[in-house]
C-alpha positions as CSV (number, residue, x, y, z in Angstrom):
1,M,-33.3,-31.1,-12.3
2,R,-31.1,-30.6,-15.2
3,D,-33.8,-28.1,-16.6
4,D,-34.1,-26.0,-13.5
5,L,-30.3,-25.5,-13.2
6,R,-30.2,-24.9,-16.2
7,A,-32.9,-21.9,-16.3
8,A,-31.4,-20.5,-13.1
9,V,-27.9,-20.3,-15.2
10,T,-29.4,-18.4,-17.9
11,W,-31.3,-16.3,-15.7
12,S,-28.3,-15.5,-13.8
13,L,-26.1,-14.8,-16.7
14,S,-28.4,-12.5,-18.8
15,Q,-27.2,-9.4,-16.5
16,P,-23.6,-9.1,-15.2
17,I,-24.6,-7.4,-11.9
18,R,-26.2,-11.1,-10.9
19,L,-23.1,-13.2,-12.1
20,Q,-20.7,-10.4,-9.8
21,L,-22.6,-11.0,-6.4
22,M,-22.5,-14.5,-7.3
23,G,-18.6,-14.5,-7.6
24,V,-18.3,-12.2,-4.6
25,A,-20.0,-14.8,-2.7
26,V,-18.1,-17.8,-4.5
27,A,-14.7,-16.0,-3.4
28,V,-15.4,-14.8,0.0
29,N,-16.4,-18.8,0.6
30,L,-13.5,-20.1,-1.1
31,G,-10.8,-17.6,0.3
32,G,-12.1,-16.8,3.7
33,N,-12.3,-20.6,4.4
34,G,-9.1,-21.4,2.8
35,L,-7.4,-19.1,4.6
36,I,-9.0,-20.0,8.0
37,L,-8.4,-23.6,7.8
38,T,-4.7,-23.0,6.8
39,V,-3.8,-21.2,9.4
40,L,-5.4,-23.5,11.4
41,L,-3.4,-26.5,10.0
42,A,0.2,-24.2,9.9
43,F,-0.5,-23.8,14.0
44,A,-1.1,-27.0,14.4
45,A,2.1,-28.0,12.6
46,D,4.0,-26.0,14.8
47,G,2.8,-27.9,17.5
48,I,0.1,-25.1,19.2
49,P,-2.1,-26.3,21.7
50,A,-5.3,-27.1,20.9
51,A,-6.7,-24.6,23.7
52,R,-5.1,-21.8,22.2
53,L,-6.0,-22.3,18.7
54,G,-9.6,-23.0,19.2
55,L,-9.6,-19.5,21.1
56,L,-9.4,-18.4,17.4
57,N,-12.0,-19.4,16.1
58,T,-14.2,-18.4,19.6
59,V,-13.1,-14.4,18.2
60,L,-14.0,-15.4,15.0
61,A,-17.5,-16.6,15.7
62,A,-18.1,-13.8,18.8
63,A,-16.9,-11.2,15.6
64,I,-19.6,-12.7,13.2
65,L,-22.3,-12.4,16.0
66,A,-21.7,-9.4,16.4
67,G,-21.7,-8.3,13.5
68,A,-24.6,-10.3,12.7
69,L,-26.2,-8.3,15.6
70,A,-24.9,-4.8,13.6
71,A,-26.4,-6.1,10.4
72,P,-30.1,-5.2,10.2
73,R,-28.6,-1.2,10.8
74,L,-26.3,-1.6,8.6
75,V,-28.0,-2.4,5.8
76,D,-30.1,0.1,7.0
77,A,-27.7,3.5,7.0
78,V,-25.1,2.0,4.6
79,P,-25.1,1.6,1.0
80,T,-25.1,-1.9,-0.5
81,G,-22.4,-1.5,-2.5
82,T,-19.5,-0.4,0.6
83,L,-21.0,-3.2,2.9
84,T,-20.0,-5.3,-0.3
85,I,-16.5,-4.0,-1.1
86,V,-15.7,-2.8,2.0
87,P,-15.6,-6.3,4.2
88,V,-14.1,-8.1,1.1
89,L,-10.9,-5.7,0.7
90,V,-10.7,-6.0,4.6
91,L,-10.2,-9.7,4.6
92,A,-8.3,-9.6,1.5
93,V,-5.5,-7.3,3.2
94,L,-5.3,-8.9,6.2
95,G,-5.3,-12.3,5.1
96,A,-2.2,-11.1,3.3
97,L,-1.1,-9.4,6.3
98,I,-1.3,-12.5,8.8
99,P,1.5,-14.4,7.5
100,F,3.8,-11.1,9.7
101,A,1.9,-11.0,12.7
102,P,4.1,-11.1,15.4
103,G,2.1,-13.4,17.9
104,M,-1.8,-15.1,18.2
105,A,-3.2,-11.9,19.8
106,W,-2.7,-9.9,16.4
107,I,-3.9,-13.2,14.5
108,A,-7.2,-13.0,16.9
109,L,-7.2,-8.8,16.4
110,A,-6.9,-9.6,12.2
111,Y,-10.3,-12.4,13.2
112,A,-12.2,-9.9,14.7
113,L,-11.9,-7.9,12.1
114,M,-12.6,-9.9,9.3
115,G,-15.6,-11.3,11.2
116,L,-17.2,-8.2,11.9
117,G,-18.1,-7.8,8.1
118,L,-19.1,-11.0,7.0
119,A,-22.5,-10.9,8.2
120,P,-23.8,-7.3,7.3
121,L,-22.0,-8.2,3.6
122,N,-23.8,-11.8,3.3
123,S,-27.2,-9.6,4.5
124,A,-26.4,-7.0,1.7
125,T,-25.7,-9.3,-1.1
126,Q,-28.1,-11.5,-0.4
127,G,-30.6,-9.6,0.3
128,F,-30.1,-7.4,-2.8
129,F,-29.8,-11.0,-5.2
130,M,-33.5,-12.0,-3.4
131,H,-34.9,-8.6,-4.2
132,I,-33.6,-8.9,-7.7
133,T,-34.8,-12.3,-8.2
134,P,-38.7,-12.9,-9.7
135,V,-39.8,-14.9,-6.8
136,G,-40.8,-18.4,-9.2
137,M,-36.4,-18.6,-9.5
138,Q,-35.6,-17.9,-5.9
139,G,-35.6,-21.9,-5.8
140,R,-33.6,-22.5,-8.2
141,L,-31.3,-19.7,-7.9
142,G,-31.0,-21.6,-4.5
143,A,-30.3,-24.6,-6.1
144,L,-27.5,-23.3,-8.0
145,M,-26.0,-21.6,-5.1
146,G,-26.0,-24.1,-3.3
147,L,-24.5,-26.7,-5.5
148,V,-22.0,-23.9,-6.6
149,T,-20.7,-23.5,-2.9
150,M,-21.1,-26.8,-2.0
151,G,-19.3,-28.1,-5.2
152,L,-16.6,-25.4,-4.0
153,M,-16.4,-26.6,-0.3
154,P,-13.7,-29.5,-1.0
155,L,-11.5,-27.3,-2.6
156,G,-10.2,-25.5,0.9
157,P,-9.2,-28.5,2.5
158,M,-7.3,-29.4,-0.7
159,L,-5.9,-27.0,-1.6
160,A,-4.6,-25.7,2.2
161,G,-3.5,-29.1,2.7
162,W,-1.2,-28.9,-0.8
163,G,-0.3,-25.5,-0.4
164,L,1.2,-26.1,3.2
165,E,3.1,-29.1,1.8
166,L,4.5,-27.8,-1.3
167,A,4.6,-24.2,-0.8
168,G,4.7,-23.3,3.0
169,P,2.5,-21.2,5.5
170,R,3.1,-17.6,3.9
171,P,2.3,-18.7,0.1
172,T,-0.6,-20.4,0.6
173,M,-2.1,-18.1,2.8
174,W,-1.5,-15.3,-0.3
175,F,-3.4,-17.7,-2.7
176,F,-6.1,-17.4,-0.7
177,A,-6.1,-13.9,-0.3
178,A,-5.7,-13.3,-3.8
179,V,-9.2,-15.2,-4.4
180,T,-10.7,-12.9,-1.9
181,A,-9.1,-10.1,-3.9
182,V,-10.8,-11.3,-7.0
183,G,-14.1,-11.3,-4.6
184,A,-13.2,-7.1,-4.4
185,L,-12.0,-6.8,-7.5
186,C,-15.3,-8.2,-9.1
187,A,-17.4,-5.4,-6.7
188,L,-14.9,-2.8,-7.8
189,L,-14.9,-3.0,-11.6
190,S,-18.9,-2.9,-11.5
191,R,-20.2,0.5,-11.6
192,D,-23.7,-1.1,-11.0
193,L,-23.1,-2.9,-8.2
194,R,-20.9,-0.2,-7.0
195,R,-23.8,2.5,-6.9
196,V,-26.3,-0.2,-5.4
197,P,-28.2,2.0,-2.2
198,V,-29.3,0.9,0.9
199,A,-32.4,-1.6,1.3
200,A,-34.7,1.1,1.2
201,G,-33.9,2.3,-2.2
202,W,-33.1,-1.4,-3.9
203,E,-36.6,-1.3,-5.6
204,R,-36.3,2.1,-6.9
205,Y,-32.6,1.1,-8.2
206,A,-33.7,-1.6,-9.5
207,D,-36.2,-0.2,-11.5
208,E,-34.0,2.1,-13.1
209,Q,-31.1,-0.2,-14.1
210,G,-33.6,-2.9,-15.4
211,L,-32.8,-5.5,-12.4
212,G,-36.0,-6.9,-12.1
213,A,-36.4,-9.0,-14.6
214,E,-39.4,-11.0,-15.7
215,E,-39.5,-14.3,-14.9
């Protein structure tokens, strides 16, 4: 297991775009989940009824489902670089604005906008990442991604709880929005990632950029 994980790390570090794709995934996972949990805990502490809080999650889930239905067509029609950058920027900006929302209806609208882009983002980035990953490396890469993602999951609730107690809701939400913004910055600063085309052009682009490395 140790050798397999070492091989996955070595392969991921061998080209910047691989590491940047992983950075985007980690930032979105930690920042997005932490933000949503902070909103939930802050409202619960203010005595908002559980049924209303549940409706917020329902809006988010419905938006994610709608985005999932549209994701296949979007991946075929919209460049992957765009599908990587735009949803992460939307998540970061709305996360920073949610503390100023005048009511829960506005937060529900923000949740809907955030949720719509998540499935296309995942489809585009994970699809392209797997496309440039040799078949023999995909299991090891999946193990590495699972280890990193699952290892960071406890940080979301921990940081949300500490942030609410020590700094309050707004700074904590801004912190998670900033984490998400780091993911957007990773994508914006990566010329290769910005230029990734639609799914039909992945193979040609990978060949041109030398991304289809041997195992």
